[in-house]
All heavy atoms as an XYZ file, in Angstrom:
863
protein
N      15.231     80.932     97.148
C      14.413     81.804     97.872
C      15.175     82.301     99.106
O      15.913     81.586     99.725
C      13.132     81.161     98.351
O      13.351     80.175     99.202
N      15.053     83.585     99.534
C      15.883     84.101    100.631
C      15.367     83.445    102.021
O      14.236     83.012    102.085
C      15.622     85.557    100.674
C      14.401     85.741     99.783
C      14.331     84.537     98.878
N      16.264     83.270    102.858
C      15.843     82.798    104.214
C      16.447     83.754    105.281
O      17.446     84.357    105.034
C      16.294     81.323    104.396
C      17.673     81.038    104.265
C      18.525     81.082    105.330
C      18.292     80.823    102.984
C      19.905     80.819    105.191
C      19.662     80.602    102.852
C      20.398     80.596    103.913
N      15.874     83.757    106.431
C      16.278     84.622    107.490
C      16.349     83.925    108.811
O      15.507     83.025    109.087
C      15.283     85.786    107.700
O      15.194     86.482    106.408
C      15.710     86.750    108.732
N      17.411     84.195    109.627
C      17.457     83.628    110.936
C      17.707     84.796    111.924
O      18.565     85.619    111.739
C      18.599     82.610    111.027
O      18.434     81.623    110.122
C      18.742     82.078    112.473
N      16.848     84.878    112.924
C      17.020     85.908    113.928
C      17.628     85.287    115.182
O      17.190     84.205    115.604
C      15.729     86.571    114.221
C      15.171     87.448    113.148
O      15.970     88.023    112.442
O      13.943     87.440    112.935
N      18.604     85.961    115.773
C      19.226     85.402    117.005
C      18.877     86.374    118.133
O      18.716     87.570    117.929
C      20.717     85.374    116.881
C      21.177     84.353    115.871
C      21.623     84.734    114.614
C      21.206     83.017    116.197
C      22.021     83.810    113.678
C      21.599     82.086    115.322
C      22.059     82.466    114.017
N      18.765     85.864    119.351
C      18.458     86.652    120.473
C      19.683     87.404    120.985
O      20.797     86.800    121.037
C      17.958     85.668    121.644
O      16.846     84.923    121.197
C      17.569     86.538    122.844
N      19.549     88.697    121.245
C      20.676     89.506    121.778
C      20.490     89.668    123.292
O      19.680     88.983    123.857
N      21.206     90.548    123.776
C      21.144     90.860    125.269
C      19.976     91.830    125.542
O      19.479     92.452    124.670
C      22.460     91.313    125.895
C      22.860     92.655    125.349
O      22.044     93.450    124.919
N      24.141     92.926    125.374
N      19.598     91.923    126.772
C      18.505     92.852    127.038
C      18.968     93.928    128.088
O      18.249     94.792    128.440
C      17.387     92.105    127.752
O      17.847     91.379    128.865
C      16.658     91.108    126.790
N      20.261     93.876    128.496
C      20.709     94.751    129.416
C      21.913     95.642    129.003
O      22.429     96.438    129.653
C      21.197     94.031    130.776
C      22.280     93.124    130.590
O      22.912     93.074    129.488
O      22.562     92.330    131.454
N      22.240     95.495    127.726
C      23.345     96.300    127.067
C      24.795     95.957    127.673
O      25.730     96.672    127.351
C      23.134     97.801    127.158
C      21.939     98.188    126.288
O      21.723     97.550    125.277
N      21.247     99.212    126.754
N      24.831     95.010    128.623
C      26.137     94.656    129.183
C      26.529     93.208    128.926
O      27.732     92.919    128.853
C      26.155     94.981    130.647
C      25.981     96.467    130.936
C      24.718     96.911    131.439
C      26.919     97.466    130.645
C      24.444     98.195    131.727
C      26.644     98.766    130.894
C      25.491     99.154    131.438
N      25.541     92.329    128.964
C      25.820     90.959    128.823
C      26.214     90.576    127.445
O      25.533     90.959    126.478
C      24.526     90.133    129.248
O      24.174     90.473    130.561
C      24.832     88.651    129.192
N      27.371     89.813    127.366
C      27.806     89.317    126.031
C      26.955     88.133    125.594
O      26.760     87.185    126.335
C      29.307     89.051    125.968
C      29.684     88.426    124.680
C      30.037     90.256    126.348
N      26.472     88.110    124.377
C      25.641     87.050    123.908
C      26.349     86.469    122.705
O      26.835     87.194    121.757
C      24.223     87.506    123.481
C      23.435     86.381    122.886
C      23.480     88.048    124.720
N      26.430     85.155    122.717
C      27.064     84.367    121.493
C      25.995     83.612    120.873
O      25.338     82.849    121.516
C      28.258     83.590    121.934
C      28.872     82.708    120.870
C      30.020     81.973    121.326
O      30.869     82.403    122.189
N      30.307     80.831    120.668
N      25.908     83.634    119.536
C      24.968     82.847    118.778
C      25.816     81.996    117.752
O      26.627     82.604    117.081
C      24.021     83.681    118.042
C      23.053     84.387    118.957
O      22.247     83.793    119.661
N      23.123     85.697    119.029
N      25.549     80.732    117.755
C      26.278     79.842    116.859
C      25.390     79.292    115.781
O      24.175     79.202    116.003
C      26.887     78.602    117.652
C      27.874     79.044    118.723
O      28.722     80.019    118.426
O      27.868     78.548    119.813
N      25.936     79.068    114.663
C      25.253     78.519    113.499
C      25.260     77.005    113.621
O      26.277     76.407    114.146
C      25.803     78.899    112.227
C      25.719     80.396    111.931
C      26.745     81.164    112.153
C      24.486     80.928    111.401
C      26.640     82.553    111.885
C      24.387     82.282    111.168
C      25.479     83.141    111.426
N      24.237     76.289    113.220
C      24.210     74.847    113.240
C      25.231     74.192    112.255
O      25.708     73.121    112.475
C      22.843     74.265    112.920
C      21.786     74.676    113.973
O      22.214     74.831    115.102
O      20.582     74.730    113.626
N      25.499     74.865    111.152
C      26.445     74.385    110.173
C      27.153     75.651    109.521
O      26.900     76.758    109.889
C      25.824     73.522    109.111
O      24.796     74.340    108.400
N      27.942     75.363    108.593
C      28.685     76.492    107.981
C      27.755     77.389    107.178
O      26.699     77.006    106.819
C      29.908     75.950    107.059
C      29.397     75.320    105.819
C      29.180     76.078    104.627
C      29.063     73.932    105.777
C      28.734     75.484    103.531
C      28.610     73.392    104.612
C      28.460     74.077    103.416
O      28.035     73.546    102.293
N      28.191     78.665    106.922
C      27.414     79.598    106.247
C      28.171     79.978    104.946
O      29.257     80.290    104.989
C      27.147     80.880    107.013
C      26.398     81.894    106.192
C      26.345     80.538    108.284
N      27.493     79.699    103.749
C      28.100     79.972    102.492
C      27.524     81.312    101.984
O      26.401     81.517    101.944
C      27.805     78.912    101.469
C      28.341     79.166    100.134
C      28.010     77.971     99.209
C      26.554     77.724     99.191
N      26.111     76.714     98.212
N      28.449     82.371    101.714
C      28.001     83.628    101.363
C      28.992     84.270    100.421
O      30.128     83.938    100.331
C      27.774     84.531    102.629
O      27.270     85.772    102.303
C      29.068     84.693    103.371
N      28.554     85.301     99.645
C      29.384     86.029     98.774
C      29.883     87.295     99.564
O      31.042     87.717     99.454
C      28.717     86.466     97.511
C      28.568     85.406     96.502
C      28.010     85.975     95.256
O      26.937     86.628     95.297
N      28.594     85.690     94.155
N      29.042     87.894    100.303
C      29.389     89.135    101.023
C      28.826     89.157    102.449
O      27.884     88.509    102.733
C      28.724     90.356    100.348
C      29.072     90.483     98.766
C      28.088     90.040     97.858
C      30.251     90.935     98.344
C      28.406     90.021     96.556
C      30.616     91.010     97.034
C      29.643     90.598     96.124
N      29.550     89.920    103.342
C      29.125     90.138    104.670
C      28.918     91.612    104.778
O      29.856     92.360    104.507
C      30.057     89.550    105.683
C      30.230     88.022    105.549
C      29.598     89.899    107.093
C      31.291     87.447    106.451
N      27.818     92.028    105.333
C      27.520     93.446    105.612
C      27.357     93.639    107.065
O      26.442     93.042    107.632
C      26.347     93.825    104.698
C      25.988     95.439    105.000
C      24.983     96.041    104.086
N      23.866     95.220    103.874
C      23.049     95.333    102.826
N      23.226     96.220    101.999
N      21.914     94.492    102.803
N      28.064     94.557    107.617
C      27.924     94.859    109.108
C      27.267     96.188    109.192
O      27.813     97.248    108.633
C      29.274     94.768    109.813
C      29.019     95.158    111.266
C      29.871     93.481    109.589
N      26.120     96.260    109.873
C      25.405     97.528    110.013
C      25.405     97.919    111.541
O      24.900     97.145    112.352
C      23.947     97.431    109.481
C      23.231     98.770    109.650
C      23.945     96.951    108.098
N      26.170     98.937    111.849
C      26.191     99.424    113.236
C      25.403    100.671    113.412
O      25.508    101.669    112.650
C      27.726     99.703    113.610
C      27.755    100.153    115.070
C      28.542     98.464    113.422
N      24.544    100.623    114.394
C      23.692    101.867    114.742
C      23.636    102.053    116.210
O      23.834    101.136    116.995
C      22.249    101.598    114.291
C      22.109    101.471    112.708
C      20.680    101.305    112.308
C      20.519    101.281    110.743
N      19.221    101.436    110.375
N      23.543    103.277    116.575
C      23.334    103.602    117.953
C      21.878    103.617    118.311
O      21.049    104.046    117.535
C      24.039    104.954    118.332
O      23.431    105.978    117.535
C      25.463    104.930    118.126
N      21.559    103.161    119.485
C      20.177    103.018    119.946
C      20.223    103.495    121.370
O      20.730    102.873    122.241
C      19.682    101.667    119.773
C      18.199    101.521    120.250
C      17.202    101.866    119.475
C      17.954    100.857    121.460
C      15.846    101.742    119.859
C      16.543    100.650    121.908
C      15.627    101.177    121.024
O      14.279    101.071    121.453
N      19.657    104.661    121.551
C      19.831    105.396    122.897
C      21.290    105.678    123.149
O      21.945    106.274    122.401
C      19.102    104.624    123.984
C      17.621    104.694    123.792
C      16.943    103.521    123.336
C      16.848    105.688    124.078
C      15.554    103.484    123.157
C      15.412    105.869    123.888
C      14.848    104.695    123.369
O      13.482    104.681    123.249
N      21.923    104.940    124.080
C      23.289    105.125    124.408
C      24.140    103.893    124.068
O      25.335    103.872    124.408
C      23.445    105.389    125.948
C      22.834    106.801    126.278
C      22.868    104.337    126.872
N      23.558    102.859    123.587
C      24.354    101.656    123.277
C      24.389    101.478    121.771
O      23.608    101.894    120.941
C      23.621    100.460    123.908
N      25.488    100.803    121.298
C      25.637    100.461    119.900
C      24.862     99.132    119.636
O      24.987     98.206    120.429
C      27.125    100.370    119.592
N      24.214     99.086    118.511
C      23.484     97.879    118.118
C      24.147     97.445    116.774
O      24.563     98.246    115.987
C      21.976     98.149    117.888
C      21.328     98.709    119.137
C      21.327     97.807    120.238
C      20.666     98.440    121.472
N      20.759     97.647    122.611
N      24.336     96.164    116.610
C      24.926     95.712    115.338
C      24.042     94.632    114.718
O      23.455     93.735    115.331
C      26.260     95.109    115.717
C      27.002     94.582    114.552
S      28.759     94.082    114.840
C      28.638     92.917    116.131
N      23.993     94.710    113.359
C      23.285     93.714    112.585
C      24.344     93.197    111.540
O      25.049     93.995    110.907
C      22.110     94.417    111.864
C      21.415     93.545    110.925
C      20.301     94.334    110.160
N      19.703     93.503    109.170
C      18.513     92.933    109.221
N      17.730     93.223    110.214
N      18.092     92.181    108.241
N      24.398     91.917    111.399
C      25.274     91.279    110.412
C      24.398     90.578    109.433
O      23.549     89.793    109.751
C      26.262     90.330    111.053
C      27.107     91.044    112.078
C      27.088     89.643    109.987
C      28.010     90.181    112.864
N      24.630     90.927    108.103
C      23.894     90.287    107.036
C      24.774     89.488    106.130
O      25.830     89.974    105.748
C      23.189     91.372    106.265
C      22.220     92.240    107.028
C      21.653     93.434    106.212
O      22.255     93.810    105.215
O      20.720     94.076    106.693
N      24.455     88.315    105.877
C      25.197     87.399    104.945
C      24.474     87.429    103.633
O      23.343     86.979    103.521
C      25.226     85.997    105.513
C      25.953     85.892    106.809
C      25.270     85.965    107.978
C      27.315     85.783    106.873
C      25.943     85.872    109.221
C      28.010     85.735    108.124
C      27.255     85.725    109.254
N      25.005     88.077    102.591
C      24.387     88.240    101.356
C      24.908     87.215    100.298
O      26.072     87.032    100.183
C      24.603     89.668    100.819
C      24.229     90.683    101.931
C      24.634     92.086    101.425
C      22.705     90.693    102.175
N      24.060     86.641     99.536
C      24.459     85.752     98.476
C      24.375     84.278     98.862
O      24.876     83.487     98.223
N      23.694     84.074     99.991
C      23.519     82.669    100.423
C      22.389     82.008     99.646
O      21.346     82.558     99.488
C      23.093     82.582    101.907
S      24.225     83.516    102.970
N      22.651     80.732     99.123
C      21.624     80.087     98.395
C      21.079     78.870     99.171
O      19.964     78.433     98.849
C      22.055     79.670     97.019
C      23.063     78.495     96.928
O      23.500     78.113     98.040
O      23.405     78.143     95.894
N      21.795     78.421    100.234
C      21.225     77.425    101.069
C      20.973     76.035    100.477
O      20.320     75.204    101.008
N      21.646     75.802     99.245
C      21.508     74.443     98.772
C      22.795     73.905     98.373
O      23.700     74.645     98.059
C      20.563     74.405     97.546
C      21.032     75.078     96.236
C      20.061     74.862     95.138
C      20.751     75.283     93.893
N      19.821     75.123     92.730
N      22.878     72.598     98.302
C      24.123     71.922     97.980
C      24.158     71.573     96.519
O      23.423     70.552     96.161
C      24.257     70.640     98.895
C      25.574     69.972     98.635
O      26.445     70.443     97.796
O      25.787     68.906     99.221
N      24.869     72.285     95.679
C      24.857     72.014     94.308
C      25.735     70.760     93.914
O      25.713     70.240     92.770
C      25.464     73.243     93.541
C      24.501     74.371     93.645
O      23.332     74.288     93.307
O      24.971     75.442     94.159
N      26.484     70.197     94.880
C      27.239     68.981     94.695
C      26.528     67.754     95.149
O      27.055     66.623     95.136
C      28.527     69.075     95.506
S      29.663     70.317     94.950
N      25.215     67.875     95.485
C      24.465     66.752     96.033
C      24.433     65.584     95.022
O      24.401     64.370     95.460
C      23.049     67.112     96.388
C      22.334     66.103     97.071
C      20.966     66.720     97.595
O      20.499     67.761     97.199
N      20.302     65.966     98.459
N      24.344     65.812     93.727
C      24.247     64.822     92.704
C      25.664     64.134     92.427
O      25.783     63.294     91.598
C      23.731     65.367     91.423
O      24.564     66.411     90.915
C      22.286     65.936     91.561
N      26.671     64.648     93.092
C      28.071     64.095     92.949
C      28.470     64.081     91.401
O      28.734     63.073     90.817
C      28.099     62.645     93.480
C      29.485     62.171     93.690
O      30.434     62.992     93.832
O      29.824     60.976     93.735
N      28.578     65.319     90.795
C      28.770     65.417     89.404
C      30.180     65.201     88.909
O      30.442     64.954     87.691
C      28.344     66.849     89.103
C      28.665     67.536     90.334
C      28.329     66.651     91.463
N      31.176     65.241     89.798
C      32.530     65.109     89.366
C      32.944     63.595     89.198
O      32.675     62.771     90.024
C      33.492     65.728     90.400
S      33.084     67.531     90.651
N      33.629     63.325     88.120
C      33.996     61.894     87.741
C      35.408     61.733     88.023
O      36.176     62.653     88.240
C      33.632     61.687     86.281
C      32.126     61.771     85.976
C      31.904     61.673     84.523
C      30.432     61.726     84.149
N      29.513     62.533     84.839
N      35.815     60.436     87.909
C      37.294     60.079     88.076
C      38.018     60.596     89.252
O      39.146     61.002     89.170
C      37.961     60.515     86.770
C      37.416     59.852     85.474
O      37.337     58.645     85.459
N      37.056     60.645     84.518
N      37.322     60.613     90.407
C      37.942     60.984     91.577
C      38.104     62.376     91.860
O      38.637     62.955     92.828
N      37.331     63.214     90.992
C      37.298     64.736     91.199
C      36.540     65.147     92.362
O      35.571     64.478     92.801
N      36.944     66.217     92.965
C      36.249     66.785     94.114
C      35.333     68.002     93.763
O      35.757     68.941     93.134
C      37.262     67.302     95.229
O      38.102     66.220     95.509
C      36.621     67.845     96.438
N      34.044     67.958     94.192
C      33.124     68.915     93.886
C      33.247     70.108     94.890
O      33.283     69.871     96.096
C      31.657     68.348     93.845
S      30.336     69.477     93.334
N      33.180     71.283     94.380
C      33.244     72.520     95.222
C      31.954     73.289     95.064
O      31.721     73.732     93.894
C      34.438     73.420     94.933
C      34.501     74.594     95.827
C      35.795     72.620     95.092
N      31.109     73.332     96.093
C      29.808     73.952     95.967
C      30.033     75.494     95.777
O      30.792     76.142     96.497
C      28.985     73.614     97.276
C      27.586     74.077     97.117
O      27.082     74.255     95.981
O      26.859     74.226     98.128
N      29.164     76.089     94.976
C      29.164     77.556     94.724
C      27.745     78.071     94.987
O      26.855     77.345     95.592
N      27.467     79.261     94.503
C      26.186     79.847     94.602
C      25.386     79.506     93.360
O      25.729     80.068     92.246
C      26.266     81.383     94.856
C      26.905     81.754     96.158
C      27.156     83.284     96.160
C      26.085     81.368     97.308
N      24.426     78.617     93.399
C      23.766     78.085     92.279
C      24.649     77.480     91.186
O      24.384     77.626     90.016
C      22.834     79.132     91.649
C      21.635     79.462     92.483
O      21.169     78.565     93.228
O      21.158     80.558     92.568
N      25.792     76.950     91.604
C      26.744     76.408     90.727
C      27.704     75.566     91.446
O      27.663     75.477     92.717
C      27.548     77.503     89.969
O      28.336     78.247     90.875
N      28.617     74.867     90.818
C      29.704     74.054     91.295
C      30.795     74.059     90.366
O      30.671     74.403     89.142
C      29.228     72.648     91.640
C      29.009     71.791     90.405
C      29.923     71.099     89.789
C      27.744     71.792     89.800
C      29.700     70.367     88.548
C      27.423     71.041     88.666
C      28.460     70.380     88.092
O      28.178     69.605     86.905
N      31.970     73.644     90.859
C      33.119     73.355     89.930
C      33.862     72.183     90.466
O      33.758     71.836     91.684
C      34.084     74.562     89.709
C      35.017     74.823     90.776
N      34.594     75.736     91.860
C      36.291     74.343     91.181
C      35.667     75.813     92.699
N      36.559     74.975     92.260
N      34.510     71.504     89.636
C      35.272     70.185     89.985
C      36.753     70.449     90.029
O      37.292     71.054     89.016
C      34.908     69.110     89.001
S      33.161     68.583     89.011
N      37.339     70.073     91.097
C      38.772     70.018     91.140
C      39.153     68.599     90.770
O      38.955     67.635     91.561
C      39.350     70.367     92.595
C      39.204     71.812     92.954
O      39.130     72.650     92.068
O      39.093     72.088     94.200
N      39.807     68.507     89.611
C      40.151     67.169     89.043
C      41.407     66.633     89.585
O      42.292     67.397     89.884
C      40.207     67.291     87.554
S      38.696     67.854     86.687
N      41.504     65.265     89.650
C      42.670     64.590     89.993
C      43.663     64.642     88.882
O      43.253     64.964     87.746
C      42.423     63.130     90.402
O      41.715     62.450     89.285
C      41.490     63.074     91.603
N      44.942     64.341     89.115
C      45.942     64.350     88.061
C      45.492     63.368     86.911
O      45.091     62.253     87.183
C      47.320     63.939     88.679
C      47.865     65.031     89.452
O      47.565     66.151     89.246
N      48.805     64.611     90.324
N      45.647     63.817     85.681
C      45.316     62.943     84.575
C      43.978     63.216     83.993
O      43.635     62.580     82.995
N      43.131     64.135     84.615
C      41.764     64.352     84.144
C      41.500     65.814     84.110
O      42.037     66.652     84.848
C      40.709     63.595     85.024
C      40.856     62.139     84.988
C      41.658     61.449     85.897
C      40.338     61.383     83.971
C      41.776     60.101     85.844
C      40.438     60.068     83.864
C      41.159     59.380     84.838
N      40.606     66.232     83.129
C      40.175     67.665     83.076
C      38.755     67.633     82.552
O      38.123     66.646     82.325
C      41.055     68.426     82.157
O      40.919     67.965     80.771
N      38.288     68.832     82.315
C      36.862     68.997     81.825
C      35.979     69.582     82.951
O      36.357     69.546     84.076
N      34.790     69.960     82.550
C      33.862     70.477     83.589
C      33.554     69.503     84.714
O      33.361     69.980     85.833
C      32.523     70.874     82.909
C      32.744     72.149     82.024
O      33.772     72.905     82.175
O      31.898     72.296     81.109
N      33.479     68.204     84.331
C      33.193     67.230     85.414
C      34.264     66.246     85.475
O      34.060     65.041     85.884
C      31.793     66.521     85.132
O      31.884     65.915     83.870
C      30.657     67.503     85.198
N      35.575     66.550     85.028
C      36.662     65.690     85.088
C      36.539     64.459     84.238
O      36.992     63.388     84.393
C      37.030     65.272     86.476
S      37.256     66.574     87.603
N      35.784     64.657     83.108
C      35.393     63.520     82.189
C      36.525     63.246     81.181
O      36.558     62.133     80.514
C      34.115     63.846     81.533
C      34.115     64.880     80.473
C      34.017     66.303     80.984
O      34.071     66.507     82.190
O      33.861     67.264     80.190
N      37.389     64.133     80.889
C      38.375     64.002     79.924
C      39.729     63.543     80.395
O      40.305     64.144     81.301
C      38.674     65.315     79.198
C      37.407     65.887     78.519
O      36.593     65.115     77.994
O      37.205     67.125     78.520
N      40.209     62.391     79.868
C      41.473     61.818     80.314
C      42.596     62.582     79.547
O      42.443     62.913     78.391
C      41.526     60.334     79.989
N      43.691     62.824     80.195
C      44.773     63.632     79.600
C      45.906     62.723     79.111
O      47.050     63.195     79.151
C      45.288     64.624     80.653
C      44.293     65.725     81.076
C      44.886     66.564     82.153
C      43.792     66.592     79.877
N      45.704     61.536     78.815
C      46.808     60.566     78.481
C      47.672     61.199     77.396
O      48.870     61.130     77.491
C      46.309     59.215     78.008
C      45.572     58.482     79.128
C      44.231     58.183     79.159
C      46.276     58.042     80.265
C      43.590     57.524     80.191
C      45.747     57.367     81.242
C      44.404     57.059     81.207
O      43.816     56.379     82.219
N      47.105     61.744     76.299
C      47.911     62.215     75.199
C      48.700     63.370     75.611
O      49.866     63.455     75.254
N      48.273     64.325     76.339
C      48.954     65.528     76.702
C      50.088     65.196     77.713
O      51.023     65.969     77.866
C      48.087     66.560     77.291
O      47.495     66.179     78.468
N      49.989     64.060     78.484
C      50.996     63.645     79.358
C      52.118     62.787     78.790
O      53.090     62.399     79.380
C      50.461     62.926     80.624
C      49.517     63.764     81.430
C      48.837     62.911     82.493
C      50.188     64.897     82.016
N      51.898     62.416     77.476
C      52.862     61.666     76.777
C      52.751     60.080     77.119
O      53.677     59.391     76.977
N      51.610     59.713     77.648
C      51.402     58.397     78.049
C      50.665     57.563     76.953
O      49.882     58.204     76.138
C      50.662     58.207     79.358
S      51.489     58.969     80.742
N      50.753     56.305     76.943
C      50.013     55.538     76.027
C      49.150     54.583     76.690
O      49.519     53.863     77.548
C      51.001     54.668     75.127
C      50.231     53.782     74.133
C      49.929     52.493     74.296
C      49.719     54.098     72.906
N      49.264     51.956     73.264
C      49.141     53.024     72.345
C      49.669     55.286     72.120
C      48.515     52.979     71.114
C      49.022     55.259     70.900
C      48.454     54.169     70.438
N      47.807     54.637     76.408
C      46.830     53.764     77.085
C      46.680     52.646     76.177
O      46.110     52.670     75.065
C      45.489     54.533     77.303
C      44.535     53.630     78.035
C      43.268     54.412     78.377
C      42.336     53.451     79.166
N      41.072     54.149     79.522
N      47.157     51.441     76.599
C      47.062     50.259     75.765
C      45.688     49.630     75.944
O      45.162     49.527     77.033
C      48.105     49.303     76.274
C      48.720     48.349     75.222
O      48.290     48.555     74.076
O      49.313     47.359     75.560
N      45.141     49.226     74.789
C      43.904     48.429     74.756
C      44.142     47.154     73.987
O      45.118     46.948     73.365
C      42.795     49.269     74.136
O      43.133     49.546     72.767
C      42.589     50.568     74.834
N      43.180     46.237     74.068
C      43.303     44.955     73.509
C      43.433     45.027     71.935
O      44.210     44.302     71.317
C      42.088     44.097     73.820
N      42.869     46.003     71.312
C      42.935     46.145     69.856
C      44.132     46.946     69.398
O      44.445     46.976     68.272
C      41.649     46.795     69.297
C      41.427     48.287     69.829
O      41.830     48.470     70.927
O      40.928     49.021     69.043
N      44.872     47.516     70.371
C      46.139     48.210     70.026
C      47.281     47.741     70.910
O      48.030     48.510     71.313
C      45.917     49.704     70.271
C      44.903     50.361     69.327
C      44.894     51.852     69.573
N      44.514     52.202     70.854
C      44.351     53.438     71.337
N      44.649     54.409     70.495
N      44.035     53.689     72.552
N      47.313     46.410     71.138
C      48.338     45.887     71.969
C      49.690     46.108     71.369
O      49.867     46.000     70.069
C      48.126     44.410     72.218
N      50.750     46.263     72.171
C      52.099     46.436     71.698
C      52.523     45.019     71.227
O      52.504     44.045     72.001
C      53.022     46.981     72.754
C      54.447     47.057     72.334
C      52.521     48.348     73.245
N      53.036     44.831     69.949
C      53.457     43.556     69.526
C      54.743     43.090     70.185
O      55.515     43.924     70.775
C      53.780     43.801     68.026
C      54.064     45.262     67.935
C      53.201     45.892     68.972
N      54.959     41.801     70.206
C      56.158     41.239     70.901
C      57.390     41.643     70.094
O      57.356     41.769     68.864
C      55.958     39.737     70.958
O      57.161     39.126     71.636
C      55.813     39.032     69.601
N      58.454     41.733     70.738
C      59.714     42.082     70.142
C      60.564     40.858     69.999
O      61.802     40.909     69.658
C      60.424     43.149     71.006
C      59.727     44.430     71.055
C      60.543     45.371     71.954
C      59.508     45.037     69.689
N      60.091     39.631     70.279
C      60.934     38.418     70.239
C      61.360     38.190     68.765
O      60.595     38.350     67.808
C      60.085     37.175     70.690
C      59.917     37.201     72.185
C      59.176     35.983     72.699
O      59.277     34.901     72.052
O      58.431     36.117     73.708
N      62.562     37.750     68.522
C      63.088     37.390     67.245
C      63.474     38.641     66.448
O      63.724     38.465     65.263
N      63.628     39.754     67.046
C      64.010     41.002     66.321
C      65.304     41.512     66.849
O      65.669     41.189     67.959
C      62.992     42.148     66.330
O      62.778     42.441     67.760
C      61.630     41.670     65.775
N      66.064     42.139     66.053
C      67.316     42.719     66.509
C      67.219     44.094     66.988
O      66.545     44.880     66.495
C      68.344     42.718     65.316
C      68.784     41.311     64.991
O      68.645     40.372     65.844
O      69.047     41.045     63.815
């Protein structure tokens, strides 16, 4: 749902007014609308595409991946050795590595030439 925040401007057309946000603003587009009002310029800034929710809140990225919040979406930046939408796929085969497990242990080389 859209949300709106109005900030107080100046009342004398000379005083500079600064308004700060409590946290970062996530947006797709910024639209600046400049209009003249009597003899002074008035400016309106619109942040378009803000969804106001954290899509990474559920911590969806696995194996040390970093979640990057989007607009009604997220993507995972995977650590080395992992891929997939949520970094769920190990890349051992494509890196030429062998993941040893108890049922596939490397046999001993003792007594061989």
